[in-house]
C-alpha positions, 0 to 999 in steps of 0.5 A, a space after each residue: 654517023 651510019 652508014 645507012 641513015 635509011 635503014 629501018 627495019 631491019 629482019 637477020 633471023 637464022 644468021 648464026 649473029 652470036 654475041 660479037 654480030 650483037 656488039 657490032 650491030 650495038 657499036 655502029 649507028 643501027 641503034 640511032 635509026 633502028 625500028 624494028 630488028 628482028 635477032 630470032 634464031 641467032 645464038 646471042 646471048 647476054 653478054 651481046 644481048 644487054 649491050 645491043 639492047 642498052 645501046 638500043 633503049 635511047 633510039 626509035 626501036 619499037 620492037 626487038 626479038 631475040 630467041 629465050 633459050 641463049 639468054 637464060 633466065 636471067 638475061 631475058 630478065 633483063 634484057 626486058 629490065 632495058 626494052 620493057 615493051 620494046 624488046 620479044 623473047 620467042 
């Protein structure tokens, strides 16, 4: 269940959210409601981004923004495989 069922857009850029924070978002109810999630300029590596992307894949998400640098090439490729055109790397 989502604690905030009306939340559709979540802007969390530049908040020092790391892998543990990304996993916490993945385990929350947000993947059921979020359409846009902006996590740019946070140190999220593949360790946190992959479970997050997998949790968002089945929901109404239309856009996820992540920083590419902490993910590395393999991480960017993997997250792109999971979310396709719904993810943007900056």
